[in-house]
Every structure is written in C-alpha cells, then in structure tokens.
C-alpha positions in Angstrom: 153.5 28.9 -79.6 157.2 28.0 -79.6 158.3 30.2 -76.8 157.8 30.2 -73.0 155.4 32.7 -71.5 156.9 31.9 -68.1 160.7 32.2 -68.3 162.9 33.6 -65.5 163.5 37.3 -66.3 166.0 39.5 -64.4 168.0 42.6 -64.3 170.5 43.7 -61.7 167.8 44.5 -59.1 164.7 42.4 -59.8 163.8 38.9 -60.8 160.6 37.5 -62.2 160.2 33.9 -61.3 157.4 31.6 -62.5 154.7 31.6 -59.9 154.3 28.3 -58.0 151.5 26.9 -55.8 153.9 27.2 -52.8 154.1 31.0 -53.3 150.6 31.6 -52.1 151.3 32.6 -48.5 154.2 35.0 -49.3 152.3 36.6 -52.2 149.1 36.9 -50.1 151.1 38.7 -47.4 151.9 41.4 -50.1 148.3 41.3 -51.4 146.5 41.5 -48.1 146.8 45.3 -47.8 143.5 46.9 -49.0 145.5 49.9 -50.3 147.0 47.7 -53.0 143.6 47.1 -54.6 142.0 50.6 -54.1 142.1 51.4 -57.8 141.9 47.9 -59.2 138.6 46.7 -60.8 138.2 44.2 -57.8 138.8 46.1 -54.6 138.1 43.0 -52.6 141.3 41.1 -53.6 142.9 41.8 -50.2 140.5 39.3 -48.7 141.9 35.8 -48.5 139.0 34.0 -50.2 139.0 36.5 -53.1 142.7 36.4 -53.5 142.6 32.6 -53.6 140.5 32.8 -56.7 142.9 35.4 -58.2 145.9 33.2 -57.4 144.2 30.1 -58.8 143.8 32.1 -62.1 147.4 33.1 -62.0 148.6 29.5 -61.6 146.2 28.2 -64.3 147.4 31.0 -66.7 150.9 29.3 -66.8 152.2 32.8 -67.5 152.3 34.4 -64.0 155.4 35.6 -62.1 156.3 36.5 -58.6 158.5 39.7 -58.6 161.3 39.6 -56.2 164.1 41.9 -55.0 167.3 40.0 -55.9 169.3 41.4 -53.0 166.8 40.7 -50.2 164.7 37.9 -51.8 161.6 39.9 -50.8 158.5 39.3 -52.9 157.3 42.7 -54.2 154.3 41.6 -56.3 153.2 39.7 -59.3 152.5 40.1 -63.1 151.7 37.8 -66.0 151.5 37.2 -69.7 148.1 35.9 -70.9 145.8 35.6 -74.0 148.5 34.9 -76.6 147.0 35.3 -80.1 149.2 33.6 -82.7 147.3 35.0 -85.7 147.5 38.6 -84.4 151.0 38.1 -83.1 149.9 39.6 -79.8 149.8 38.9 -76.1 148.5 40.7 -73.0 150.5 41.7 -70.0 148.7 42.4 -66.7 147.2 41.3 -63.5 150.1 43.3 -62.0 150.2 44.5 -58.4 152.9 45.6 -56.0 152.9 46.0 -52.2 152.7 49.6 -51.1 156.3 49.6 -49.9 157.3 49.2 -53.6 155.3 52.1 -54.9 157.1 55.1 -56.3 160.5 53.4 -56.5 160.6 52.9 -60.3 160.1 49.1 -60.0 157.2 48.7 -62.4 158.9 50.4 -65.4 161.9 48.1 -64.9 159.7 45.0 -64.6 157.6 46.0 -67.7 160.9 46.6 -69.6 162.0 43.1 -68.8 158.7 41.6 -69.8 158.4 43.7 -73.0 162.0 43.2 -74.1 161.6 39.5 -73.8 158.1 39.1 -75.4 158.8 41.4 -78.3 161.2 38.7 -79.6 158.0 36.7 -80.4 155.1 39.1 -80.9 154.4 42.4 -82.6 151.9 43.9 -80.2 151.4 43.8 -76.4 148.0 44.8 -74.9 147.1 45.7 -71.4 143.7 45.7 -69.6 143.6 48.7 -67.2 140.6 49.2 -64.9 138.7 52.4 -65.8 139.2 53.8 -62.4 142.9 52.7 -62.0 144.5 56.1 -62.6 147.9 55.0 -61.3 148.1 52.2 -63.9 146.8 54.4 -66.7 149.5 57.0 -66.0 152.1 54.2 -65.7 151.0 52.8 -69.0 151.2 56.1 -70.8 154.7 56.7 -69.4 155.7 53.4 -71.0 154.4 54.5 -74.3 151.1 52.7 -74.2 148.2 54.1 -76.3 144.6 53.7 -75.2 142.8 52.0 -78.1 139.6 50.6 -76.7 137.2 50.1 -73.8 135.7 46.7 -73.1 134.1 44.6 -70.4 136.5 42.1 -69.0 135.6 39.2 -66.9 138.7 38.3 -64.8 139.1 34.7 -63.7 136.2 33.9 -61.3 135.0 37.5 -61.2 132.2 39.5 -62.8 132.9 41.6 -65.9 134.1 45.1 -65.3 135.0 48.0 -67.6 138.6 48.2 -68.6 140.6 50.3 -71.0 142.8 48.5 -73.5 146.3 49.9 -74.1 148.6 48.8 -76.8 152.4 49.0 -77.3 153.7 48.0 -80.7 157.1 46.4 -81.2 158.1 49.1 -83.7 157.4 51.8 -81.1 159.2 50.0 -78.2 162.6 51.5 -77.4 164.9 48.9 -75.9 
C-alpha cells in the first residue's frame, strides 16, 4: 500500500482528522447518547467500557477519523477506512457514527464524498458493512449509489459476530 488511509480530508464545512488517543473524551461525549447506537449492531456502545473497546479498535485500525465542523471545531462523529485488499483493489469504509444533533443535515453524504473521492484514486471498489437492522444506514448507502451484494457475519473488534449486509460502490459508478 503506497497511500495513506488516514490523511486529513476536508471541504468548506467539514474536516476529517486522523483519530488520536487524546480524542477519546470528546468523541465519547458524542457517542454516549444511546440514540446514536439504536440501529447499530452493538446497541451498547454508548456505555463507556464498550466504547473504550470500539475506540481501541479505531486507533489500532490506523484508518480512523474524527469528523469536525470546521467553523466551530465541534466533533460530530467518526468514520474509518479498513481492510484494504491490494489484490482486489478494494477497501472498506465504515464504523461511522454521528451525534444526534448532526442527523438530517446532509453531513454524512459530504463526509462519504470526501472519503470516496480520495480513496478512489487508489482502489476500484469500496465496501461497507451495514448492520441488518440499521435502516438509516442502509437508506443512506443506497442514496450514495451503494448496491447490496452480500450478507455476512462480521465480528467487530472485541465484539461477537453479528449479521451485516455488504454494500459496494465501484469506482466506475462513482460520480465525482
């Protein structure tokens, strides 16, 4: 891999900054609302000890970001790149969450556009794991042009396996 999966990405409103150990408290403040995790495979991530495991996985992935509002500096959530496959020329994007005050404001499509525009310089396919009961994320993925291609059991870092749908966006179908 001769590219970074943790660059700084930004547009006029939002910035994706590589996640650092020192970001735990401010990101946990966003993640500590149970509503954030209602549709995610692990509904317990609002609990500090469960989020600590999630955060440790994010740091160890070396592909995680904190998502910030450039004007206010407020942390809105997190996302990451993971599971780069050089032979398949593919990568996953996921583990994305936002605080409820960011919902319905068009932030996720802008963040995903930043991530996809960048990574499609280096890969041909981007995959997403979406929890089988996470209707919000499934709808969001379809709006981005993602196609559901599989269903599989996924064991998130430090968590038991849960059923996820796999969505795919191909470089040739991505409209920049």
